[in-house]
Legacy VTK file of the C-alpha trace (Angstrom):
# vtk DataFile Version 3.0
C-alpha trace
ASCII
DATASET POLYDATA
POINTS 396 float
43.425 -40.312 26.228
40.691 -43.080 26.705
38.766 -40.860 28.715
39.148 -38.038 25.834
37.978 -40.762 23.602
35.392 -41.976 25.436
33.971 -38.405 26.168
34.304 -37.485 22.285
32.356 -41.516 21.675
29.465 -40.230 24.134
29.233 -36.699 22.585
29.025 -38.396 19.163
26.334 -40.495 20.267
24.476 -37.760 21.894
24.916 -36.122 18.987
23.548 -38.708 16.953
20.777 -39.796 19.250
19.564 -36.248 19.412
16.198 -35.637 17.818
16.975 -34.850 14.005
13.544 -33.562 12.691
11.162 -31.018 13.654
7.538 -32.088 13.238
4.738 -29.198 12.930
1.493 -31.161 13.885
-1.546 -29.672 12.307
-4.028 -31.542 14.204
-6.533 -29.282 16.316
-5.699 -30.448 19.554
-1.804 -30.068 19.065
-1.030 -27.127 16.818
-1.982 -23.680 18.800
-1.608 -21.378 15.431
-1.965 -23.132 12.446
-1.708 -19.938 9.811
2.026 -19.404 11.798
2.641 -23.186 11.304
2.356 -22.345 7.387
4.788 -19.446 7.625
7.337 -21.503 9.241
7.138 -23.973 6.546
7.566 -21.360 4.081
10.273 -19.595 5.717
12.310 -22.648 5.976
12.160 -23.497 2.230
13.184 -20.163 1.441
16.163 -20.554 3.606
17.219 -23.436 1.490
15.968 -26.393 3.473
13.768 -29.226 2.284
10.499 -29.723 4.146
8.150 -32.736 4.031
4.200 -32.354 3.662
2.917 -35.294 5.281
-0.799 -35.669 3.680
-3.363 -36.705 6.231
-1.240 -37.494 8.778
-2.280 -35.585 11.658
-4.035 -32.663 10.010
-1.557 -32.356 6.920
1.501 -31.907 9.289
4.692 -30.446 8.134
8.184 -31.956 8.866
12.037 -30.714 8.244
15.329 -31.588 9.581
16.503 -29.953 13.037
17.947 -26.658 13.310
18.476 -24.737 16.586
17.446 -21.513 14.388
14.498 -23.330 13.017
13.395 -24.437 16.459
14.222 -20.725 18.029
11.815 -19.549 15.106
9.186 -21.643 16.071
9.169 -20.560 19.458
9.433 -17.016 18.328
6.357 -17.223 15.969
4.229 -19.402 18.808
4.118 -22.276 16.590
3.514 -25.703 18.300
6.116 -28.468 17.302
7.936 -31.554 18.148
11.327 -32.619 18.092
11.728 -36.242 16.983
14.576 -38.635 16.220
15.812 -39.665 12.706
14.203 -43.359 13.714
10.858 -41.936 14.460
10.533 -39.536 11.444
11.658 -42.621 9.364
9.107 -44.848 10.950
6.301 -41.585 10.369
7.572 -42.173 6.650
7.240 -46.227 6.589
3.462 -46.072 8.352
2.786 -43.207 5.612
4.108 -45.278 2.752
1.735 -48.271 3.757
-0.139 -48.972 0.587
-3.686 -49.364 2.799
-3.030 -45.980 4.331
-4.373 -42.825 2.805
-1.711 -40.746 3.352
1.715 -39.600 1.457
4.693 -37.755 1.879
5.314 -34.739 -0.360
8.991 -33.273 -0.565
8.881 -29.547 -0.771
11.919 -28.042 -2.003
11.228 -24.498 -3.250
9.045 -21.378 -1.643
6.752 -20.761 -4.557
6.420 -16.681 -5.817
2.929 -15.612 -4.884
0.893 -12.735 -6.398
-2.479 -11.314 -4.560
-4.693 -9.712 -7.188
-6.047 -6.595 -5.304
-6.172 -3.109 -5.561
-3.541 -0.289 -4.774
-3.650 2.037 -2.229
-4.270 5.503 -3.275
-1.761 8.273 -3.314
-2.439 8.809 0.556
-1.594 5.223 1.372
-5.323 4.638 1.889
-7.203 1.337 0.499
-9.845 1.942 -2.190
-11.939 -0.350 -1.109
-13.927 -0.236 2.754
-13.155 -3.876 3.442
-9.997 -5.923 4.204
-8.588 -8.403 1.521
-8.759 -11.569 3.790
-6.185 -13.116 1.718
-3.610 -10.353 2.188
-4.586 -10.307 6.049
-4.024 -14.216 6.601
-0.752 -14.381 4.496
0.698 -11.116 6.440
-0.387 -12.566 9.582
1.227 -15.831 8.628
4.486 -13.961 7.472
4.424 -15.595 3.923
5.906 -13.090 1.542
3.565 -11.944 -1.532
3.609 -9.278 -4.066
0.536 -7.338 -4.791
-0.545 -7.076 -8.717
-3.557 -5.427 -10.310
-4.588 -4.753 -13.657
-1.706 -2.782 -15.301
0.879 -5.542 -14.179
-1.304 -8.620 -15.338
-1.970 -6.634 -18.754
1.839 -5.919 -19.056
2.442 -9.849 -18.733
4.206 -9.773 -14.963
2.345 -12.888 -14.007
5.384 -14.629 -15.540
6.723 -13.998 -12.280
4.751 -15.895 -9.923
3.969 -19.467 -9.695
0.834 -18.800 -7.712
-1.821 -16.109 -8.244
-4.877 -15.323 -5.768
-7.915 -13.487 -6.404
-10.276 -12.108 -4.135
-13.485 -9.537 -4.249
-13.180 -8.632 -7.534
-15.634 -8.064 -10.579
-14.063 -9.017 -13.709
-17.404 -7.813 -15.536
-16.151 -4.439 -14.984
-19.523 -3.302 -12.902
-17.746 -2.412 -9.714
-19.104 -5.371 -7.965
-22.793 -4.265 -8.774
-22.709 -1.696 -6.010
-24.264 1.147 -7.937
-27.346 1.555 -6.366
-26.225 0.943 -2.760
-22.938 2.740 -2.806
-23.031 5.301 -5.823
-22.927 8.328 -3.536
-19.960 6.801 -1.525
-16.628 8.774 -1.845
-14.668 5.311 -1.976
-17.070 3.707 -4.850
-16.525 7.233 -6.841
-12.789 6.959 -6.379
-12.757 3.427 -7.499
-14.456 4.088 -10.424
-12.398 7.143 -11.206
-9.139 5.171 -10.938
-10.309 1.968 -12.836
-11.308 4.186 -15.822
-8.454 6.368 -15.690
-5.983 2.911 -15.863
-8.224 1.544 -18.610
-7.545 4.845 -20.823
-3.914 4.470 -19.819
-3.610 0.736 -20.877
-5.544 1.758 -24.409
-9.165 0.312 -23.592
-12.278 2.427 -23.877
-14.164 0.949 -20.997
-13.158 -0.739 -17.517
-14.987 -3.976 -18.726
-12.802 -3.953 -22.113
-9.600 -3.600 -19.573
-11.047 -6.489 -17.210
-11.391 -8.999 -20.201
-7.970 -8.233 -20.736
-6.790 -9.341 -17.477
-8.909 -12.248 -17.487
-7.417 -13.354 -20.806
-4.071 -12.546 -19.510
-4.589 -14.677 -16.203
-6.007 -17.681 -18.452
-2.709 -17.801 -20.425
-0.968 -17.833 -17.174
-3.026 -20.793 -15.980
-2.480 -22.498 -19.603
1.330 -21.986 -18.889
1.663 -23.882 -15.753
0.464 -21.048 -13.340
-1.923 -22.119 -10.275
-4.864 -19.545 -9.728
-6.871 -19.523 -6.643
-10.260 -17.150 -6.716
-12.677 -16.575 -4.105
-15.957 -14.823 -3.533
-16.946 -12.533 -6.608
-13.613 -13.281 -8.021
-14.601 -16.989 -8.941
-18.012 -16.257 -10.989
-17.416 -12.657 -12.531
-14.157 -14.689 -13.990
-16.038 -17.253 -15.785
-18.641 -14.855 -16.791
-16.115 -12.322 -18.098
-15.147 -15.678 -20.336
-18.182 -16.392 -21.584
-19.193 -12.678 -22.778
-15.839 -11.959 -24.333
-16.947 -9.576 -27.411
-20.268 -9.201 -25.780
-21.502 -5.833 -23.961
-23.352 -7.064 -20.684
-22.985 -3.867 -18.745
-25.616 -1.425 -18.811
-25.123 2.323 -19.200
-24.643 3.002 -15.202
-21.272 1.198 -15.698
-19.921 2.025 -19.170
-21.936 5.122 -20.556
-24.130 2.989 -23.004
-26.815 0.115 -23.020
-26.152 -3.538 -22.785
-26.707 -5.792 -25.823
-30.332 -6.920 -25.647
-29.403 -10.457 -26.763
-26.301 -10.730 -24.590
-27.404 -14.194 -22.981
-27.685 -16.060 -26.426
-24.292 -14.589 -27.268
-22.495 -16.419 -24.165
-20.055 -19.018 -25.391
-19.594 -21.350 -22.069
-16.963 -23.264 -23.854
-14.468 -20.737 -23.092
-14.984 -20.797 -19.377
-13.273 -22.773 -16.579
-16.174 -24.131 -14.254
-19.530 -22.969 -15.189
-21.967 -23.458 -18.304
-25.640 -22.485 -18.992
-26.028 -19.850 -16.257
-28.212 -16.752 -16.862
-26.648 -13.277 -16.641
-28.743 -10.343 -15.334
-28.142 -7.027 -16.754
-29.978 -4.758 -13.969
-27.870 -2.556 -12.885
-29.708 -2.335 -9.444
-29.114 -6.278 -8.674
-26.543 -7.226 -6.796
-25.750 -10.643 -8.129
-24.166 -10.905 -11.620
-25.575 -14.406 -12.828
-27.614 -17.580 -11.739
-24.313 -19.217 -10.404
-24.580 -17.708 -7.036
-26.932 -19.363 -4.422
-27.127 -16.687 -2.308
-30.580 -15.511 -3.342
-33.414 -17.788 -1.556
-30.852 -19.681 0.739
-32.744 -20.848 3.783
-30.052 -21.841 5.893
-29.525 -20.660 9.622
-26.155 -19.582 10.662
-25.827 -22.063 13.284
-26.819 -24.836 10.755
-24.792 -23.185 7.756
-21.607 -25.829 7.585
-20.027 -27.823 4.653
-17.974 -30.814 4.270
-14.531 -31.267 2.835
-14.227 -34.463 0.570
-11.535 -36.953 1.387
-9.306 -37.695 -1.596
-6.314 -40.542 -2.247
-3.325 -38.666 -1.039
-0.923 -41.479 -3.296
-3.169 -41.105 -6.356
-4.898 -37.595 -6.137
-2.194 -35.713 -4.145
-3.429 -32.157 -5.498
-6.789 -32.443 -4.705
-5.530 -33.912 -1.249
-3.287 -31.003 -0.788
-6.630 -28.490 -1.508
-8.361 -30.040 1.427
-5.968 -30.450 4.178
-7.414 -28.850 7.135
-7.586 -29.486 10.723
-11.547 -30.011 10.319
-13.574 -31.495 7.689
-16.470 -30.057 8.531
-16.368 -25.866 7.956
-18.695 -23.223 9.170
-20.402 -21.558 6.234
-20.719 -17.899 5.758
-21.948 -15.324 3.551
-20.481 -13.155 0.547
-21.036 -11.478 -2.467
-20.701 -15.118 -4.107
-21.682 -17.333 -1.334
-21.791 -20.533 -3.054
-21.924 -22.398 -6.619
-25.281 -23.982 -7.756
-24.355 -27.489 -9.016
-26.587 -27.302 -11.824
-24.359 -24.705 -13.273
-21.090 -26.639 -13.001
-19.412 -28.243 -15.727
-19.378 -32.284 -15.506
-15.264 -32.018 -15.369
-14.935 -29.892 -12.562
-13.880 -31.667 -8.935
-15.960 -30.540 -6.193
-13.593 -30.271 -3.023
-16.232 -29.440 -0.615
-20.302 -29.079 -0.562
-23.421 -28.783 1.148
-25.430 -31.393 -0.097
-28.744 -30.271 1.394
-28.696 -26.797 -0.130
-27.349 -28.405 -3.608
-24.443 -26.113 -3.291
-20.660 -26.636 -3.960
-18.448 -24.216 -2.007
-15.122 -25.665 -2.945
-14.232 -26.489 -6.589
-11.016 -27.496 -8.664
-9.817 -27.958 -12.187
-7.087 -28.077 -14.529
-6.372 -26.398 -17.561
-3.414 -26.444 -19.794
-0.571 -26.913 -17.873
-1.869 -25.212 -14.850
-4.981 -25.531 -12.345
-7.705 -23.215 -11.184
-9.558 -23.446 -7.776
-12.905 -21.530 -6.803
-13.618 -20.850 -3.384
-17.360 -19.435 -2.492
-17.363 -16.176 -0.366
-14.445 -15.829 2.114
-13.276 -16.724 5.607
-9.544 -16.576 7.159
-10.937 -19.328 9.218
-10.145 -22.220 6.874
-6.507 -22.907 6.499
-6.802 -24.814 3.013
-7.405 -21.342 1.051
-4.658 -19.908 2.573
-2.052 -22.213 2.070
-1.899 -23.649 -1.452
1.603 -22.373 -2.383
3.237 -25.546 -1.099
1.599 -27.576 -3.840
3.650 -25.882 -6.463
7.090 -27.474 -5.435
LINES 1 397
396 0 1 2 3 4 5 6 7 8 9 10 11 12 13 14 15 16 17 18 19 20 21 22 23 24 25 26 27 28 29 30 31 32 33 34 35 36 37 38 39 40 41 42 43 44 45 46 47 48 49 50 51 52 53 54 55 56 57 58 59 60 61 62 63 64 65 66 67 68 69 70 71 72 73 74 75 76 77 78 79 80 81 82 83 84 85 86 87 88 89 90 91 92 93 94 95 96 97 98 99 100 101 102 103 104 105 106 107 108 109 110 111 112 113 114 115 116 117 118 119 120 121 122 123 124 125 126 127 128 129 130 131 132 133 134 135 136 137 138 139 140 141 142 143 144 145 146 147 148 149 150 151 152 153 154 155 156 157 158 159 160 161 162 163 164 165 166 167 168 169 170 171 172 173 174 175 176 177 178 179 180 181 182 183 184 185 186 187 188 189 190 191 192 193 194 195 196 197 198 199 200 201 202 203 204 205 206 207 208 209 210 211 212 213 214 215 216 217 218 219 220 221 222 223 224 225 226 227 228 229 230 231 232 233 234 235 236 237 238 239 240 241 242 243 244 245 246 247 248 249 250 251 252 253 254 255 256 257 258 259 260 261 262 263 264 265 266 267 268 269 270 271 272 273 274 275 276 277 278 279 280 281 282 283 284 285 286 287 288 289 290 291 292 293 294 295 296 297 298 299 300 301 302 303 304 305 306 307 308 309 310 311 312 313 314 315 316 317 318 319 320 321 322 323 324 325 326 327 328 329 330 331 332 333 334 335 336 337 338 339 340 341 342 343 344 345 346 347 348 349 350 351 352 353 354 355 356 357 358 359 360 361 362 363 364 365 366 367 368 369 370 371 372 373 374 375 376 377 378 379 380 381 382 383 384 385 386 387 388 389 390 391 392 393 394 395
């Protein structure tokens, strides 16, 4: 009996002493797959377990209670992890809580519902656009579930089902990405125009630009009601251009069958926009740029010197900006896009810059609140920056 009691006590002690938390380090030297690590954390939340986001601790690491199933999933997905004891995890929390340390621990409880605004495939299951959607690629790779929504779903009020919405490679002005001159004879471009016009007619709009304006307004209401909207590349500046041009025809006949309003510029209302002010639009149908917001034209930065810096924020006082800039590096390699960067002179004074290239006079990453929700704009696109692919955790 004494031996049995002794064995039982030893087993109990061993179980108690056994590491009780799984830590997913996010610093560059410790984590072999950052995207997959985000997916693991999302999966843990989906399975009803709480998780911790340790802001500014080893690159913004995640932690959750140890479970053999969770550990096996980390191994299966190739995610680097460390198994630590209760005492060690509590020590980390104590270190983070110190008032002089720029760190914080955010408890995550619910996996948010994610929607990606992206064109649907055609009847044969083929993508309409000839390029990949970096967002869906990154989320699929990370194994983070999402729904694809487009104009019909947004106009019909389905955004209320989601906590987080991502916009990418879209032209909300109804000018099909300003690809007329370059791609007018391409089958994919013609199919894109056909489907957009068909959808507009189906939903009761005379023009695609009117349909896109309705989409923009519905997204704005979604943000006002508490939604989190994240836009990249052309979806960022054309979103605000469409808001400013509410009720004004800025599309030439190549895009909507009639001429643009010759006084369109003077009729823009910048009080309706999220981020930008005083910008000048271009109505030339053969010009790639939509407005003076984008800093692509005349940008003289060699590729090997094209970097921008993410800003540091107070984790304890500004948790959302801190979450939005959690990344395994503070200096990010630059890249080009239809909308590469935002000229600082056209950004509203109440907008928060999260990352910029000061020598170039441009912001690459900006953020703001509107109503009960938030919006975030990111210039161009890249699957390399972790900050843009995993903002869903800020919702919980």
